[in-house]
Each structure stands twice: as C-alpha cells, then as structure tokens.
C-alpha positions, 0 to 999 in steps of 0.5 A: 437636364430639363428646363422647369416652368420657370425657366430654371435649370439645376446643375448638379450639386458634385459640378456645384463643388467642383466649380465652387458655385455655392448660394448666392454666387454671381454667374455671366451667361454667355451664348456662343453659338447654339451653345451656353456657357455660364461661368463665375465673373472673374474676381475684382481686384479688391477680391484678389487683394484679399486671397492673396492676404487670406492665410497671411497672419502670424498672429492670433489676436482678437477684434478687440486687440486689433482695435487697439494697435489702429487707436491712435496711441496719444 
C-alpha cells in the first residue's frame, strides 16, 4: 500500500466491510510510537439509544398513522 501525492491511502474493500467503514464515516487517527492507528469514534449516547431501539417496533405503521398518534386528540 502506498500513500498518494495528496497524502491519501485506500483501505481495501474487505477491511472497510469488516469494520463498517462506509463513505463519509468519521474516523480517528492516533500515532502510537511508529504505528498509525485508525479507528471509528465511540458512538455518542444518542447513537447508542438509537442502536438499542433499532428493530424493536412491533407494528407496521405509516408515517401518517404515527403522526396521528403523536397529535393532541382534542
């Protein structure tokens, strides 16, 4: 692997897939001795809540039905 003239490297697709590195994924770089470590930042509290809730819905409601449930019935 080589660094191009703009200082960029290409992460092989199999590694991207393994680590969940999609286009626009934020990463952190850290130098440890003579090693460059690349990692995804720790998810925020909000992202953790969404991850826990993902897939928990028990009904297939349309957007209009959800909006109706959130409106004041008066």
